[in-house]
Every structure is written in structure tokens, then in C-alpha cells.
C-alpha atoms as a printed R data frame, in Angstrom:
    type eleno elety resid chain resno      x       y       z
1   ATOM     1    CA   UNK     A     1 25.482  87.951 126.593
2   ATOM     2    CA   UNK     A     2 27.711  90.970 127.051
3   ATOM     3    CA   UNK     A     3 28.670  92.773 123.882
4   ATOM     4    CA   UNK     A     4 32.271  92.129 122.952
5   ATOM     5    CA   UNK     A     5 35.141  94.253 121.718
6   ATOM     6    CA   UNK     A     6 38.470  93.599 120.017
7   ATOM     7    CA   UNK     A     7 40.209  90.477 121.289
8   ATOM     8    CA   UNK     A     8 43.080  90.774 123.727
9   ATOM     9    CA   UNK     A     9 46.184  88.580 123.790
10  ATOM    10    CA   UNK     A    10 45.396  85.118 125.120
11  ATOM    11    CA   UNK     A    11 47.259  85.717 128.359
12  ATOM    12    CA   UNK     A    12 44.938  88.628 129.156
13  ATOM    13    CA   UNK     A    13 41.932  86.322 129.137
14  ATOM    14    CA   UNK     A    14 43.323  83.792 131.617
15  ATOM    15    CA   UNK     A    15 41.288  83.782 134.820
16  ATOM    16    CA   UNK     A    16 44.407  83.736 137.004
17  ATOM    17    CA   UNK     A    17 42.621  85.056 140.093
18  ATOM    18    CA   UNK     A    18 40.848  81.706 140.295
19  ATOM    19    CA   UNK     A    19 44.178  80.099 141.226
20  ATOM    20    CA   UNK     A    20 44.293  82.031 144.492
21  ATOM    21    CA   UNK     A    21 43.916  80.013 147.720
22  ATOM    22    CA   UNK     A    22 40.265  79.292 148.489
23  ATOM    23    CA   UNK     A    23 38.516  80.269 151.741
24  ATOM    24    CA   UNK     A    24 38.843  77.307 154.069
25  ATOM    25    CA   UNK     A    25 36.475  74.395 153.736
26  ATOM    26    CA   UNK     A    26 34.169  75.749 151.025
27  ATOM    27    CA   UNK     A    27 33.765  73.465 148.007
28  ATOM    28    CA   UNK     A    28 34.425  74.676 144.446
29  ATOM    29    CA   UNK     A    29 31.891  74.125 141.657
30  ATOM    30    CA   UNK     A    30 32.177  75.315 138.064
31  ATOM    31    CA   UNK     A    31 29.389  76.039 135.578
32  ATOM    32    CA   UNK     A    32 30.004  77.226 132.025
33  ATOM    33    CA   UNK     A    33 27.177  77.956 129.580
34  ATOM    34    CA   UNK     A    34 28.000  80.178 126.611
35  ATOM    35    CA   UNK     A    35 29.184  83.543 128.019
36  ATOM    36    CA   UNK     A    36 28.320  82.579 131.595
37  ATOM    37    CA   UNK     A    37 31.381  81.157 133.369
38  ATOM    38    CA   UNK     A    38 30.855  80.673 137.082
39  ATOM    39    CA   UNK     A    39 33.211  79.664 139.845
40  ATOM    40    CA   UNK     A    40 31.137  78.928 142.928
41  ATOM    41    CA   UNK     A    41 32.350  78.355 146.476
42  ATOM    42    CA   UNK     A    42 29.744  76.890 148.815
43  ATOM    43    CA   UNK     A    43 29.479  74.596 151.826
44  ATOM    44    CA   UNK     A    44 28.697  71.681 149.484
45  ATOM    45    CA   UNK     A    45 28.994  70.764 145.817
46  ATOM    46    CA   UNK     A    46 26.260  72.664 143.966
47  ATOM    47    CA   UNK     A    47 27.180  71.962 140.346
48  ATOM    48    CA   UNK     A    48 23.872  70.393 139.304
49  ATOM    49    CA   UNK     A    49 21.671  72.947 141.038
50  ATOM    50    CA   UNK     A    50 23.771  75.871 139.814
51  ATOM    51    CA   UNK     A    51 23.511  74.574 136.249
52  ATOM    52    CA   UNK     A    52 19.706  74.567 136.518
53  ATOM    53    CA   UNK     A    53 19.711  78.084 137.967
54  ATOM    54    CA   UNK     A    54 21.984  79.430 135.224
55  ATOM    55    CA   UNK     A    55 19.761  77.912 132.546
56  ATOM    56    CA   UNK     A    56 16.676  79.367 134.233
57  ATOM    57    CA   UNK     A    57 18.025  82.905 134.440
58  ATOM    58    CA   UNK     A    58 19.672  82.888 131.027
59  ATOM    59    CA   UNK     A    59 16.374  81.758 129.528
60  ATOM    60    CA   UNK     A    60 14.568  84.673 131.179
61  ATOM    61    CA   UNK     A    61 17.095  87.179 129.855
62  ATOM    62    CA   UNK     A    62 17.216  85.659 126.360
63  ATOM    63    CA   UNK     A    63 13.419  85.553 126.154
64  ATOM    64    CA   UNK     A    64 13.255  89.240 127.089
65  ATOM    65    CA   UNK     A    65 15.839  90.074 124.428
66  ATOM    66    CA   UNK     A    66 13.765  88.277 121.789
67  ATOM    67    CA   UNK     A    67 10.818  90.462 122.738
68  ATOM    68    CA   UNK     A    68 12.832  93.673 123.267
69  ATOM    69    CA   UNK     A    69 15.924  93.635 121.054
70  ATOM    70    CA   UNK     A    70 17.139  96.995 122.347
71  ATOM    71    CA   UNK     A    71 17.757  95.374 125.744
72  ATOM    72    CA   UNK     A    72 20.826  93.635 124.283
73  ATOM    73    CA   UNK     A    73 22.291  96.609 122.444
74  ATOM    74    CA   UNK     A    74 21.385  99.832 124.238
75  ATOM    75    CA   UNK     A    75 24.253 101.738 125.835
76  ATOM    76    CA   UNK     A    76 21.729 104.007 127.562
77  ATOM    77    CA   UNK     A    77 19.183 103.236 130.298
78  ATOM    78    CA   UNK     A    78 15.859 101.718 129.279
79  ATOM    79    CA   UNK     A    79 12.469 102.228 130.976
80  ATOM    80    CA   UNK     A    80 11.376  99.977 133.833
81  ATOM    81    CA   UNK     A    81  9.088  97.106 132.865
82  ATOM    82    CA   UNK     A    82  6.674  95.842 135.520
83  ATOM    83    CA   UNK     A    83  5.999  92.695 133.472
84  ATOM    84    CA   UNK     A    84  9.648  91.625 133.199
85  ATOM    85    CA   UNK     A    85 11.231  88.787 135.181
86  ATOM    86    CA   UNK     A    86 12.910  89.903 138.439
87  ATOM    87    CA   UNK     A    87 16.443  89.476 137.065
88  ATOM    88    CA   UNK     A    88 15.561  91.639 134.062
89  ATOM    89    CA   UNK     A    89 13.985  94.260 136.348
90  ATOM    90    CA   UNK     A    90 17.203  94.306 138.384
91  ATOM    91    CA   UNK     A    91 19.300  94.889 135.275
92  ATOM    92    CA   UNK     A    92 16.988  97.664 134.053
93  ATOM    93    CA   UNK     A    93 17.090  99.335 137.468
94  ATOM    94    CA   UNK     A    94 20.897  99.090 137.693
95  ATOM    95    CA   UNK     A    95 21.321 100.647 134.255
96  ATOM    96    CA   UNK     A    96 18.984 103.499 135.162
97  ATOM    97    CA   UNK     A    97 20.723 104.165 138.493
98  ATOM    98    CA   UNK     A    98 24.120 104.404 136.831
99  ATOM    99    CA   UNK     A    99 23.314 105.790 133.374
100 ATOM   100    CA   UNK     A   100 24.271 102.812 131.198
101 ATOM   101    CA   UNK     A   101 22.502 100.087 129.243
102 ATOM   102    CA   UNK     A   102 21.040  97.132 131.177
103 ATOM   103    CA   UNK     A   103 23.466  94.565 129.748
104 ATOM   104    CA   UNK     A   104 26.247  96.285 131.682
105 ATOM   105    CA   UNK     A   105 24.739  94.528 134.702
106 ATOM   106    CA   UNK     A   106 24.275  91.039 133.247
107 ATOM   107    CA   UNK     A   107 27.264  89.253 134.807
108 ATOM   108    CA   UNK     A   108 26.589  90.670 138.246
109 ATOM   109    CA   UNK     A   109 22.873  89.900 137.953
110 ATOM   110    CA   UNK     A   110 23.501  86.248 137.050
111 ATOM   111    CA   UNK     A   111 26.033  85.903 139.888
112 ATOM   112    CA   UNK     A   112 23.607  87.317 142.458
113 ATOM   113    CA   UNK     A   113 20.513  85.454 141.332
114 ATOM   114    CA   UNK     A   114 22.350  82.134 141.176
115 ATOM   115    CA   UNK     A   115 23.817  82.830 144.625
116 ATOM   116    CA   UNK     A   116 20.435  83.689 146.082
117 ATOM   117    CA   UNK     A   117 18.961  80.548 144.549
118 ATOM   118    CA   UNK     A   118 21.649  78.449 146.198
119 ATOM   119    CA   UNK     A   119 20.971  80.060 149.568
120 ATOM   120    CA   UNK     A   120 17.254  79.380 149.201
121 ATOM   121    CA   UNK     A   121 18.097  75.733 148.502
122 ATOM   122    CA   UNK     A   122 19.781  75.361 151.884
123 ATOM   123    CA   UNK     A   123 23.368  76.531 151.383
124 ATOM   124    CA   UNK     A   124 24.605  78.557 154.330
125 ATOM   125    CA   UNK     A   125 27.609  80.234 152.689
126 ATOM   126    CA   UNK     A   126 28.029  81.078 149.016
127 ATOM   127    CA   UNK     A   127 30.442  82.975 146.776
128 ATOM   128    CA   UNK     A   128 29.577  83.167 143.067
129 ATOM   129    CA   UNK     A   129 32.147  84.690 140.689
130 ATOM   130    CA   UNK     A   130 31.180  85.428 137.090
131 ATOM   131    CA   UNK     A   131 34.027  86.926 135.066
132 ATOM   132    CA   UNK     A   132 35.310  89.124 137.889
133 ATOM   133    CA   UNK     A   133 31.869  89.990 139.271
134 ATOM   134    CA   UNK     A   134 31.219  88.371 142.641
135 ATOM   135    CA   UNK     A   135 28.194  87.823 144.853
136 ATOM   136    CA   UNK     A   136 29.256  86.954 148.405
137 ATOM   137    CA   UNK     A   137 27.260  85.743 151.388
138 ATOM   138    CA   UNK     A   138 29.541  84.552 154.192
139 ATOM   139    CA   UNK     A   139 29.376  84.531 157.971
140 ATOM   140    CA   UNK     A   140 32.952  85.799 158.368
141 ATOM   141    CA   UNK     A   141 35.272  88.453 156.992
142 ATOM   142    CA   UNK     A   142 36.959  87.649 153.695
143 ATOM   143    CA   UNK     A   143 39.420  89.276 151.281
144 ATOM   144    CA   UNK     A   144 39.040  89.621 147.518
145 ATOM   145    CA   UNK     A   145 42.153  90.195 145.398
146 ATOM   146    CA   UNK     A   146 41.882  92.733 142.565
147 ATOM   147    CA   UNK     A   147 43.062  91.565 139.142
148 ATOM   148    CA   UNK     A   148 44.321  94.628 137.240
149 ATOM   149    CA   UNK     A   149 46.085  93.300 134.150
150 ATOM   150    CA   UNK     A   150 49.730  94.252 133.808
151 ATOM   151    CA   UNK     A   151 49.685  96.794 136.642
152 ATOM   152    CA   UNK     A   152 52.202  95.937 139.361
153 ATOM   153    CA   UNK     A   153 49.289  96.271 141.791
154 ATOM   154    CA   UNK     A   154 47.406  93.390 140.161
155 ATOM   155    CA   UNK     A   155 46.685  90.596 142.667
156 ATOM   156    CA   UNK     A   156 48.902  92.480 145.127
157 ATOM   157    CA   UNK     A   157 46.022  94.645 146.318
158 ATOM   158    CA   UNK     A   158 42.749  93.439 147.768
159 ATOM   159    CA   UNK     A   159 39.702  94.584 149.680
160 ATOM   160    CA   UNK     A   160 38.603  93.135 153.010
161 ATOM   161    CA   UNK     A   161 34.873  92.588 153.366
162 ATOM   162    CA   UNK     A   162 33.197  92.363 156.759
163 ATOM   163    CA   UNK     A   163 30.930  89.404 157.375
164 ATOM   164    CA   UNK     A   164 28.460  91.823 158.988
165 ATOM   165    CA   UNK     A   165 27.950  93.506 155.599
166 ATOM   166    CA   UNK     A   166 26.924  90.320 153.774
167 ATOM   167    CA   UNK     A   167 25.394  89.673 151.333
168 ATOM   168    CA   UNK     A   168 27.421  91.978 149.124
169 ATOM   169    CA   UNK     A   169 28.510  92.411 145.516
170 ATOM   170    CA   UNK     A   170 32.080  93.116 144.393
171 ATOM   171    CA   UNK     A   171 32.443  93.793 140.676
172 ATOM   172    CA   UNK     A   172 35.476  94.718 138.599
173 ATOM   173    CA   UNK     A   173 35.538  96.251 135.129
174 ATOM   174    CA   UNK     A   174 38.590  96.938 132.979
175 ATOM   175    CA   UNK     A   175 39.407  98.914 129.873
176 ATOM   176    CA   UNK     A   176 42.636  96.963 129.301
177 ATOM   177    CA   UNK     A   177 41.698  93.372 130.219
178 ATOM   178    CA   UNK     A   178 38.819  91.111 129.275
179 ATOM   179    CA   UNK     A   179 36.144  90.773 126.625
180 ATOM   180    CA   UNK     A   180 33.333  93.011 127.885
181 ATOM   181    CA   UNK     A   181 32.583  96.334 126.240
182 ATOM   182    CA   UNK     A   182 34.394  99.219 127.933
183 ATOM   183    CA   UNK     A   183 35.434 102.695 126.817
184 ATOM   184    CA   UNK     A   184 37.785 103.181 129.754
185 ATOM   185    CA   UNK     A   185 41.526 103.254 130.281
186 ATOM   186    CA   UNK     A   186 41.615 101.866 133.819
187 ATOM   187    CA   UNK     A   187 43.356  98.575 134.512
188 ATOM   188    CA   UNK     A   188 40.536  97.950 136.975
189 ATOM   189    CA   UNK     A   189 37.569  99.652 138.591
190 ATOM   190    CA   UNK     A   190 36.206  97.672 141.527
191 ATOM   191    CA   UNK     A   191 32.834  98.592 143.014
192 ATOM   192    CA   UNK     A   192 31.340  97.309 146.272
193 ATOM   193    CA   UNK     A   193 27.561  97.490 146.705
194 ATOM   194    CA   UNK     A   194 24.674  95.611 148.291
195 ATOM   195    CA   UNK     A   195 23.335  94.937 144.802
196 ATOM   196    CA   UNK     A   196 25.670  92.964 142.541
197 ATOM   197    CA   UNK     A   197 23.889  94.136 139.338
198 ATOM   198    CA   UNK     A   198 24.355  97.737 140.513
199 ATOM   199    CA   UNK     A   199 28.031  97.120 141.315
200 ATOM   200    CA   UNK     A   200 28.541  95.620 137.843
201 ATOM   201    CA   UNK     A   201 26.869  98.496 136.022
202 ATOM   202    CA   UNK     A   202 28.659 101.077 138.185
203 ATOM   203    CA   UNK     A   203 32.055  99.480 137.487
204 ATOM   204    CA   UNK     A   204 31.394  99.869 133.751
205 ATOM   205    CA   UNK     A   205 30.268 103.480 134.094
206 ATOM   206    CA   UNK     A   206 33.174 104.482 136.321
207 ATOM   207    CA   UNK     A   207 35.644 102.757 134.010
208 ATOM   208    CA   UNK     A   208 34.295 104.928 131.208
209 ATOM   209    CA   UNK     A   209 34.840 108.006 133.387
210 ATOM   210    CA   UNK     A   210 38.543 107.131 133.736
211 ATOM   211    CA   UNK     A   211 38.768 107.051 129.941
212 ATOM   212    CA   UNK     A   212 37.385 110.567 129.481
213 ATOM   213    CA   UNK     A   213 40.716 112.255 128.767
214 ATOM   214    CA   UNK     A   214 44.087 110.643 129.317
215 ATOM   215    CA   UNK     A   215 43.346 108.456 132.313
216 ATOM   216    CA   UNK     A   216 46.005 108.573 135.034
217 ATOM   217    CA   UNK     A   217 45.487 110.556 138.234
218 ATOM   218    CA   UNK     A   218 42.923 112.869 136.652
219 ATOM   219    CA   UNK     A   219 40.905 109.912 135.397
220 ATOM   220    CA   UNK     A   220 40.987 108.233 138.796
221 ATOM   221    CA   UNK     A   221 39.795 111.409 140.525
222 ATOM   222    CA   UNK     A   222 37.029 111.858 137.948
223 ATOM   223    CA   UNK     A   223 35.774 108.307 138.463
224 ATOM   224    CA   UNK     A   224 35.881 108.537 142.257
225 ATOM   225    CA   UNK     A   225 33.996 111.848 142.177
226 ATOM   226    CA   UNK     A   226 31.327 110.350 139.919
227 ATOM   227    CA   UNK     A   227 30.938 107.345 142.225
228 ATOM   228    CA   UNK     A   228 29.708 109.623 145.016
229 ATOM   229    CA   UNK     A   229 26.663 110.426 142.877
230 ATOM   230    CA   UNK     A   230 25.555 106.789 142.541
231 ATOM   231    CA   UNK     A   231 23.111 105.795 145.259
232 ATOM   232    CA   UNK     A   232 23.843 102.336 146.639
233 ATOM   233    CA   UNK     A   233 27.591 102.248 145.990
234 ATOM   234    CA   UNK     A   234 29.459 101.522 149.218
235 ATOM   235    CA   UNK     A   235 33.043 101.775 147.996
236 ATOM   236    CA   UNK     A   236 35.221 102.047 144.885
237 ATOM   237    CA   UNK     A   237 38.832 101.192 144.059
238 ATOM   238    CA   UNK     A   238 40.412 102.377 140.790
239 ATOM   239    CA   UNK     A   239 43.774 101.154 139.501
240 ATOM   240    CA   UNK     A   240 45.341 102.851 136.482
241 ATOM   241    CA   UNK     A   241 48.926 101.795 135.802
242 ATOM   242    CA   UNK     A   242 50.842 102.204 139.036
243 ATOM   243    CA   UNK     A   243 48.307 104.608 140.535
244 ATOM   244    CA   UNK     A   244 45.449 103.655 142.832
245 ATOM   245    CA   UNK     A   245 42.561 105.585 144.340
246 ATOM   246    CA   UNK     A   246 39.732 104.590 146.650
247 ATOM   247    CA   UNK     A   247 36.653 106.166 148.169
248 ATOM   248    CA   UNK     A   248 33.874 105.065 150.505
249 ATOM   249    CA   UNK     A   249 33.718 102.109 152.883
250 ATOM   250    CA   UNK     A   250 36.826 100.338 151.569
251 ATOM   251    CA   UNK     A   251 39.525  98.537 153.537
252 ATOM   252    CA   UNK     A   252 42.490  98.016 151.217
253 ATOM   253    CA   UNK     A   253 44.784  95.086 151.928
254 ATOM   254    CA   UNK     A   254 48.399  94.735 150.822
255 ATOM   255    CA   UNK     A   255 48.641  91.145 149.584
256 ATOM   256    CA   UNK     A   256 52.416  91.335 149.122
257 ATOM   257    CA   UNK     A   257 52.821  90.713 152.834
């Protein structure tokens, strides 16, 4: 459902971060419906239930788009709608908080709402990844590797997340990798927030900030400065080439060790 841009080389679209070692005894499930491509880790196989949840939430979003076509195309925030489904309200709110269109939050919103649905069904621990946007609810600390394209820091740098902060959203946007619309130059902008839709929208907005100018150190500083203005963002990591910057409640981990 995200608006696309020019295709990248095939190797850039490989979801290589999914080949990383999984966290202990959690069971992997995969659900793919159109643009939605979920990798779920939970304490049991949840494929069938997750499929139903994805269909449910996609239907709500698609129905809203049929009634409000601008929801799918707007690059600017849209007004709140008290009659909309909760997932649509969350996307509208995230876009408004960050200053982007609501579809910038779609992957994070689907990840979070599917994850919450799984928890309500009896799962105790859940991680739902949707194209680099992750909703996490675990009882222990965990580390997420950052995929940053051809940067030497890609998959060599990660963020450690405290179990005491769960549930949490970790979303990554890129101007050089992937199919989602971005006007940035960053190899990756990773945002940590309580709300996964907010983290998704903020990653898009901050990636655009890196692209205002020539990127590099100035772009990283611009994005990190802007992140301080977004209420609800806990931490941000920006990778642009061989340069990295971080702000907020972020514990960076060197995965080369």
C-alpha cells in the first residue's frame, strides 16, 4: 500500500536481515499479502491467526482509501477522523505528529496491530517485522541489527532494546534501499518509539531531512536536530555512507564483535 519509486537492483531488495540468528526458542511465521510481508517471531506458530489479522487490517485501510482517496496519495498530514477504524486513526495521528502523509505509517501500523492482536490471542512474546519496521513485545532485552544498504556499517551496527521498555517500535527508512517512497539520501534512519506507526512516519520524515542538501554529516545533524521536535520519539540512529549519528535513549551495539 505504500507508494513506490524507481526500482533498485534486485540485490537491494533482498531481505538479508531476516537471515540473522533468531532470538532463542521463538517460532518463525511468515505472512505475505500483496505489499504486506511479515516475518513474525512468537512463542508458537501463528501463521493462520496472523493471516486473518493482516486481512482484517488491510481491509480496513483499503475501505478507508476507497472512501477517502487522498489517504493513499497525500504527502502532507490529513485531519483526524473520529469515525475511522483504530488503525486508520493511528496512521492519521502519526502523519500529523511528524508532518507527513498517513501512508508513511502503514507498514509500522500493520506490524503493531497484528502484534497486538497476537498478544490478545494469548501469545506472551511477539516480534512482527514488516519491511524493516518492527513491533516488539518481549520479556527480555534484545538487539536489532540495522540494515543500511552498501554502507560498511550495515548489519554491523545494532541497537539494544531493554525488556522493561516493551512494547516498542523500531522502524527503519532508507533513501538508497527499498521500494517505499523517500526523498532522502540516508542509507538508513532508524527510529525507536512506543508507537510503531509514529516510528515509521518519523523515519520517513527524518530520512527526508538528511536529503535536504548533500547529505553527509550536515544531513545527519539536521535529521537528529529535527527528531528532538517530534513528541514520542525515544531515539534515532542515522547512517549515511560511513558516517553514523545517534540521539536519545539509544544503546548502539557493535555487531562485528
